[in-house]
C-alpha positions in Angstrom: 65.5 -190.2 40.8 62.5 -189.2 39.8 61.8 -186.6 36.9 64.9 -183.8 38.0 67.7 -187.2 36.9 65.4 -188.2 33.6 65.0 -184.6 32.6 67.9 -182.7 33.4 71.1 -184.3 31.8 73.5 -181.8 33.8 72.5 -182.5 37.4 73.0 -186.5 36.5 76.5 -185.7 35.7 77.6 -183.8 38.5 76.6 -186.6 40.7 78.2 -189.5 38.6 81.4 -187.4 39.0 80.6 -186.7 42.5 80.7 -190.8 42.7 83.7 -191.2 41.0 85.4 -192.3 43.7 83.7 -195.8 43.6 84.8 -196.1 40.3 81.3 -194.0 37.9 82.2 -193.3 34.9 78.9 -191.5 32.7 79.7 -191.5 29.2 78.8 -188.8 27.4 76.8 -189.6 25.2 75.2 -192.5 25.7 73.9 -189.4 28.7 71.5 -187.5 25.4 69.8 -191.2 25.7 65.9 -190.5 27.0 63.2 -192.5 27.1 63.9 -196.2 27.3 65.8 -198.0 30.1 69.0 -198.8 29.1 72.9 -198.9 30.4 74.6 -194.7 30.4 77.7 -195.5 32.0 81.0 -196.6 30.2 82.1 -200.5 30.2 84.7 -199.1 32.3 83.1 -197.8 35.3 83.8 -199.7 38.6 79.1 -199.5 38.7 76.2 -199.6 36.4 74.4 -196.6 36.1 71.0 -197.3 34.9 68.3 -195.2 33.2 64.7 -196.3 34.3 62.0 -193.9 33.1 58.8 -194.2 35.1 55.6 -192.4 35.4 54.9 -190.8 38.3 51.4 -190.1 37.5 50.7 -193.6 37.0 52.3 -194.8 40.4 50.2 -192.6 42.1 47.4 -193.3 41.0 48.0 -197.1 41.4 49.0 -196.5 45.1 46.2 -194.3 45.6 43.5 -196.8 44.7 45.6 -199.7 46.6 45.2 -197.6 50.2 41.4 -196.2 49.4 40.9 -200.1 48.7 42.2 -201.2 51.3 40.6 -198.6 53.8 36.3 -199.7 51.7 38.2 -203.8 53.2 38.3 -202.3 56.6 
C-alpha cells in the first residue's frame, strides 16, 4: 500500500495485528527488512504478507507517457 507501509513498520504491524482474526502473523524481525521483495509473515501464518518495493515515480511517469501517446494517436 505504497510508501507509507514500506517505510513505517509500526503501521504495517498494526494492520497485520488487526487482521489476526484471519490468521495473519507478522514476523517482527522480518518486518525490519526493507528494499527487497520478501515474505515478512511467520511460517505458521495462514496468510502470507509480502513486501514488494515499488518505484512510484517511475510508474507515474510511464502511465503519463502512455496516456499522452494514446491522446496523440487519436
